[in-house]
MDTraj code that builds the backbone (N, CA, C; nanometers):
import mdtraj as md
import numpy as np

residues = "MET GLN PRO THR LYS ILE SER TYR GLY ASN PRO ASP ILE SER GLU VAL LEU ASP THR PHE THR LYS LEU THR GLY LEU LYS LEU THR ASN ILE LYS ARG GLN ARG ARG PHE ALA SER THR LEU ILE LYS ARG GLU GLY LYS ASP ASN VAL LEU THR GLY ILE ALA PHE VAL ALA SER ILE MET ASP ASP LYS TYR ALA PRO ARG ILE ALA ASP ILE GLU LYS LEU TYR TYR LYS TRP GLY GLU LEU GLN LEU TYR GLY ARG LYS LYS SER ALA SER ALA ARG GLU THR THR LEU VAL ASP LEU SER THR LEU".split()
xyz = np.array([
    [10.1199, 18.3688, 10.4491],
    [10.2173, 18.4753, 10.4494],
    [10.3557, 18.4211, 10.4828],
    [10.4518, 18.4570, 10.4016],
    [10.5878, 18.4150, 10.4275],
    [10.6627, 18.5263, 10.4979],
    [10.7378, 18.4901, 10.6021],
    [10.8167, 18.5942, 10.6688],
    [10.9304, 18.6383, 10.5784],
    [10.9586, 18.7670, 10.5800],
    [11.0681, 18.8185, 10.4986],
    [11.2001, 18.7911, 10.5692],
    [11.2984, 18.7553, 10.4918],
    [11.4303, 18.7263, 10.5460],
    [11.5013, 18.8575, 10.5763],
    [11.5463, 18.8707, 10.6987],
    [11.6165, 18.9920, 10.7392],
    [11.7634, 18.9764, 10.7028],
    [11.8163, 19.0758, 10.6339],
    [11.9548, 19.0718, 10.5895],
    [12.0324, 19.1816, 10.6596],
    [12.1450, 19.1447, 10.7150],
    [12.2301, 19.2409, 10.7837],
    [12.3575, 19.2626, 10.7041],
    [12.4204, 19.3764, 10.7224],
    [12.5480, 19.4030, 10.6587],
    [12.5342, 19.4478, 10.5142],
    [12.6465, 19.4472, 10.4465],
    [12.6553, 19.4907, 10.3078],
    [12.5832, 19.3899, 10.2174],
    [12.4856, 19.4345, 10.1383],
    [12.4133, 19.3409, 10.0523],
    [12.5003, 19.2780, 9.9429],
    [12.6058, 19.3470, 9.8989],
    [12.6949, 19.2898, 9.7981],
    [12.7693, 19.1681, 9.8543],
    [12.8135, 19.1793, 9.9776],
    [12.8836, 19.0684, 10.0415],
    [12.7883, 18.9519, 10.0619],
    [12.6672, 18.9807, 10.1056],
    [12.5668, 18.8750, 10.1235],
    [12.5369, 18.8058, 9.9917],
    [12.5304, 18.8828, 9.8831],
    [12.5044, 18.8254, 9.7515],
    [12.6178, 18.7322, 9.7094],
    [12.7418, 18.7709, 9.7363],
    [12.8565, 18.6871, 9.7020],
    [12.8509, 18.5560, 9.7798],
    [12.8236, 18.5631, 9.9095],
    [12.8168, 18.4419, 9.9910],
    [12.7013, 18.3522, 9.9471],
    [12.5859, 18.4110, 9.9214],
    [12.4701, 18.3326, 9.8773],
    [12.4956, 18.2679, 9.7420],
    [12.5555, 18.3422, 9.6502],
    [12.5851, 18.2890, 9.5170],
    [12.6835, 18.1731, 9.5269],
    [12.7854, 18.1881, 9.6094],
    [12.8828, 18.0811, 9.6256],
    [12.8153, 17.9541, 9.6773],
    [12.7301, 17.9698, 9.7773],
    [12.6614, 17.8536, 9.8354],
    [12.5665, 17.7896, 9.7354],
    [12.4920, 17.8711, 9.6605],
    [12.3954, 17.8171, 9.5646],
    [12.4634, 17.7467, 9.4480],
    [12.5668, 17.8075, 9.3909],
    [12.6291, 17.7517, 9.2715],
    [12.7191, 17.6321, 9.2998],
    [12.7910, 17.6345, 9.4117],
    [12.8829, 17.5249, 9.4409],
    [12.8188, 17.4150, 9.5246],
    [12.7164, 17.4500, 9.5996],
    [12.6530, 17.3521, 9.6878],
    [12.7313, 17.3291, 9.8156],
    [12.8329, 17.4095, 9.8412],
    [12.9154, 17.3964, 9.9610],
    [12.8649, 17.4913, 10.0700],
    [12.8587, 17.4417, 10.1918],
    [12.8146, 17.5250, 10.3035],
    [12.9365, 17.5959, 10.3622],
    [12.9247, 17.7255, 10.3771],
    [13.0350, 17.8046, 10.4312],
    [13.0331, 17.7997, 10.5829],
    [13.1502, 17.7909, 10.6424],
    [13.1635, 17.7979, 10.7881],
    [13.2416, 17.9233, 10.8229],
    [13.2329, 17.9633, 10.9483],
    [13.2989, 18.0846, 10.9965],
    [13.2601, 18.2041, 10.9087],
    [13.1331, 18.2348, 10.9098],
    [13.0758, 18.3356, 10.8195],
    [13.1405, 18.4729, 10.8367],
    [13.1741, 18.5079, 10.9597],
    [13.2364, 18.6389, 10.9828],
    [13.3675, 18.6504, 10.9035],
    [13.4477, 18.5445, 10.9061],
    [13.5748, 18.5437, 10.8318],
    [13.5494, 18.5443, 10.6813],
    [13.4493, 18.4691, 10.6355],
    [13.4164, 18.4639, 10.4932],
    [13.3678, 18.6006, 10.4439],
    [13.2910, 18.6695, 10.5263],
    [13.2430, 18.8034, 10.4898],
    [13.3608, 18.9003, 10.4748],
    [13.4589, 18.8875, 10.5627],
    [13.5758, 18.9748, 10.5569],
    [13.6531, 18.9528, 10.4263],
    [13.6738, 18.8269, 10.3899],
    [13.7448, 18.7972, 10.2652],
    [13.6623, 18.8383, 10.1431],
    [13.5307, 18.8220, 10.1505],
    [13.4447, 18.8640, 10.0396],
    [13.4533, 19.0148, 10.0211],
    [13.4543, 19.0880, 10.1315],
    [13.4647, 19.2341, 10.1245],
    [13.5951, 19.2766, 10.0582],
    [13.7046, 19.2155, 10.0999],
    [13.8348, 19.2493, 10.0427],
    [13.8409, 19.2131, 9.8952],
    [13.7850, 19.0989, 9.8603],
    [13.7858, 19.0546, 9.7203],
    [13.7005, 19.1458, 9.6328],
    [13.5862, 19.1895, 9.6840],
    [13.4994, 19.2812, 9.6095],
    [13.5699, 19.4146, 9.5878],
    [13.6382, 19.4636, 9.6903],
    [13.7106, 19.5908, 9.6768],
    [13.8224, 19.5798, 9.5741],
    [13.8878, 19.4646, 9.5689],
    [14.0016, 19.4464, 9.4787],
    [13.9592, 19.4155, 9.3355],
    [13.8582, 19.3306, 9.3179],
    [13.8227, 19.2822, 9.1847],
    [13.6899, 19.3351, 9.1313],
    [13.6031, 19.3824, 9.2184],
    [13.4703, 19.4261, 9.1759],
    [13.3700, 19.3123, 9.1912],
    [13.2466, 19.3477, 9.2243],
    [13.1448, 19.2462, 9.2524],
    [13.1154, 19.1586, 9.1317],
    [13.1042, 19.2180, 9.0140],
    [13.0715, 19.1403, 8.8941],
    [13.1801, 19.0381, 8.8616],
    [13.3070, 19.0765, 8.8758],
    [13.4166, 18.9825, 8.8506],
    [13.4173, 18.8692, 8.9527],
    [13.3858, 18.9019, 9.0772],
    [13.3821, 18.7981, 9.1809],
    [13.2695, 18.6995, 9.1524],
    [13.1530, 18.7490, 9.1134],
    [13.0408, 18.6606, 9.0821],
    [13.0717, 18.5737, 8.9603],
    [13.1401, 18.6300, 8.8615],
    [13.1821, 18.5528, 8.7453],
    [13.2838, 18.4460, 8.7860],
    [13.3749, 18.4819, 8.8753],
    [13.4732, 18.3860, 8.9257],
    [13.4075, 18.2714, 9.0006],
    [13.3041, 18.3021, 9.0777],
    [13.2323, 18.1981, 9.1509],
    [13.1620, 18.1041, 9.0533],
    [13.1029, 18.1594, 8.9497],
    [13.0377, 18.0753, 8.8488],
    [13.1410, 17.9854, 8.7800],
    [13.2604, 18.0388, 8.7544],
    [13.3663, 17.9588, 8.6932],
    [13.4119, 17.8477, 8.7869],
    [13.4243, 17.8800, 8.9157],
    [13.4624, 17.7788, 9.0151],
    [13.3600, 17.6657, 9.0164],
    [13.2327, 17.7015, 9.0121],
    [13.1274, 17.5993, 9.0122],
    [13.1338, 17.5128, 8.8867],
    [13.1734, 17.5706, 8.7744],
    [13.1769, 17.4938, 8.6496],
    [13.2980, 17.4014, 8.6402],
    [13.4036, 17.4278, 8.7159],
    [13.5248, 17.3459, 8.7066],
    [13.5461, 17.2577, 8.8292],
    [13.4470, 17.2456, 8.9137],
    [13.4635, 17.1680, 9.0373],
    [13.4992, 17.0218, 9.0114],
    [13.4507, 16.9646, 8.9021],
    [13.4767, 16.8242, 8.8730],
    [13.6056, 16.8024, 8.7941],
    [13.6702, 16.9104, 8.7546],
    [13.7934, 16.8996, 8.6766],
    [13.9088, 16.8579, 8.7688],
    [13.9814, 16.7586, 8.7253],
    [14.0890, 16.7001, 8.8055],
    [14.2020, 16.7989, 8.8347],
    [14.2336, 16.8854, 8.7404],
    [14.3486, 16.9752, 8.7540],
    [14.3112, 17.1177, 8.7945],
    [14.1860, 17.1413, 8.8220],
    [14.1402, 17.2759, 8.8592],
    [14.1840, 17.3089, 9.0016],
    [14.2042, 17.4371, 9.0299],
    [14.2351, 17.4753, 9.1673],
    [14.1189, 17.4385, 9.2600],
    [14.1495, 17.3860, 9.3759],
    [14.0473, 17.3467, 9.4732],
    [14.0086, 17.4676, 9.5559],
    [13.8847, 17.5106, 9.5397],
    [13.8341, 17.6281, 9.6102],
    [13.7066, 17.5874, 9.6824],
    [13.7134, 17.5856, 9.8164],
    [13.6017, 17.5370, 9.8967],
    [13.5302, 17.6478, 9.9716],
    [13.5847, 17.7689, 9.9712],
    [13.5184, 17.8805, 10.0381],
    [13.5719, 18.0120, 9.9825],
    [13.5188, 18.1206, 10.0333],
    [13.5567, 18.2540, 9.9832],
    [13.7020, 18.2855, 10.0177],
    [13.7491, 18.2390, 10.1314],
    [13.8880, 18.2623, 10.1698],
    [13.9829, 18.1987, 10.0688],
    [13.9553, 18.0748, 10.0285],
    [14.0383, 18.0079, 9.9280],
    [14.0274, 18.0791, 9.7935],
    [13.9088, 18.1291, 9.7627],
    [13.8909, 18.2049, 9.6382],
    [13.9795, 18.3291, 9.6395],
    [13.9860, 18.3965, 9.7530],
    [14.0697, 18.5150, 9.7671],
    [14.2169, 18.4804, 9.7431],
    [14.2639, 18.3747, 9.8096],
    [14.4056, 18.3404, 9.7996],
    [14.4424, 18.2778, 9.6658],
    [14.3482, 18.2115, 9.6000],
    [14.3778, 18.1422, 9.4748],
    [14.3215, 18.2159, 9.3530],
    [14.2921, 18.3423, 9.3655],
    [14.2347, 18.4191, 9.2550],
    [14.3272, 18.4177, 9.1331],
    [14.4568, 18.4378, 9.1550],
    [14.5530, 18.4367, 9.0443],
    [14.5607, 18.3005, 8.9773],
    [14.5625, 18.1932, 9.0574],
    [14.5650, 18.0586, 9.0005],
    [14.4397, 18.0316, 8.9187],
    [14.3265, 18.0821, 8.9667],
    [14.2006, 18.0634, 8.8959],
    [14.2037, 18.1353, 8.7610],
    [14.2596, 18.2556, 8.7575],
    [14.2710, 18.3284, 8.6318],
    [14.3628, 18.2554, 8.5337],
    [14.4758, 18.2052, 8.5823],
    [14.5674, 18.1313, 8.4951],
    [14.5019, 18.0043, 8.4426],
    [14.4285, 17.9354, 8.5269],
    [14.3616, 17.8129, 8.4842],
    [14.2549, 17.8443, 8.3787],
    [14.1825, 17.9540, 8.3982],
    [14.0819, 17.9942, 8.3004],
    [14.1429, 18.0271, 8.1659],
    [14.2549, 18.0970, 8.1670],
    [14.3234, 18.1289, 8.0410],
    [14.3745, 18.0028, 7.9727],
    [14.4311, 17.9133, 8.0514],
    [14.4833, 17.7879, 7.9964],
    [14.3698, 17.7035, 7.9393],
    [14.2596, 17.6982, 8.0087],
    [14.1455, 17.6187, 7.9645],
    [14.0849, 17.6774, 7.8366],
    [14.0753, 17.8113, 7.8292],
    [14.0188, 17.8721, 7.7088],
    [14.1141, 17.8567, 7.5904],
    [14.2450, 17.8615, 7.6150],
    [14.3415, 17.8426, 7.5067],
    [14.3371, 17.6996, 7.4555],
    [14.3251, 17.6034, 7.5450],
    [14.3198, 17.4642, 7.5009],
    [14.1870, 17.4345, 7.4310],
    [14.0813, 17.5019, 7.4702],
    [13.9520, 17.4832, 7.4032],
    [13.9589, 17.5362, 7.2602],
    [14.0273, 17.6479, 7.2409],
    [14.0433, 17.7023, 7.1056],
    [14.1260, 17.6088, 7.0185],
    [14.2292, 17.5493, 7.0765],
    [14.3145, 17.4587, 7.0003],
    [14.2413, 17.3312, 6.9622],
    [14.1596, 17.2799, 7.0522],
    [14.0927, 17.1530, 7.0258],
    [13.9725, 17.1672, 6.9340],
    [13.9164, 17.2862, 6.9220],
    [13.8007, 17.3027, 6.8360],
    [13.8393, 17.3160, 6.6885],
    [13.9631, 17.3495, 6.6606],
    [14.0086, 17.3600, 6.5231],
    [14.0478, 17.2208, 6.4723],
    [13.9746, 17.1735, 6.3764],
    [13.9994, 17.0405, 6.3203],
    [14.0278, 17.0547, 6.1718],
    [14.1375, 16.9962, 6.1255],
    [14.1742, 17.0021, 5.9854],
    [14.1088, 16.8838, 5.9136],
    [14.0129, 16.9150, 5.8280],
    [13.9415, 16.8100, 5.7556],
    [13.9903, 16.7968, 5.6111],
    [14.0977, 16.8638, 5.5748],
    [14.1453, 16.8600, 5.4375],
    [14.2038, 16.7239, 5.3981],
    [14.2453, 16.6452, 5.4949],
    [14.3039, 16.5143, 5.4661],
    [14.1991, 16.4073, 5.4427],
    [14.0747, 16.4353, 5.4652],
    [13.9698, 16.3351, 5.4460],
    [13.9298, 16.3213, 5.3058],
])
top = md.Topology()
chain = top.add_chain()
for i, resn in enumerate(residues, 1):
    res = top.add_residue(resn, chain, resSeq=i)
    for name in ("N", "CA", "C"):
        top.add_atom(name, md.element.get_by_symbol(name[0]), res)
traj = md.Trajectory(xyz[None], top)
């Protein structure tokens, strides 16, 4: 028999913190402060957008020019930079995928 994990507080906030830890592999410190920033971010952007943002952060961690986001607090403060970087990255991906083969 496995003991069930007891969860306290808002389950949406817990899900955001757990997702961040699982996808990025970074351990969060000062959990009370991280929960506060997660709550504010969820209220402002919505849970689904925050989870999508966390997945994007995990996918760009190795990128040299990506915003450095190591916890939920940094995600809160750098949300705008993350959106701009995502738009720039998607625009450059569209430009690089178009190849003119008419000269061959």
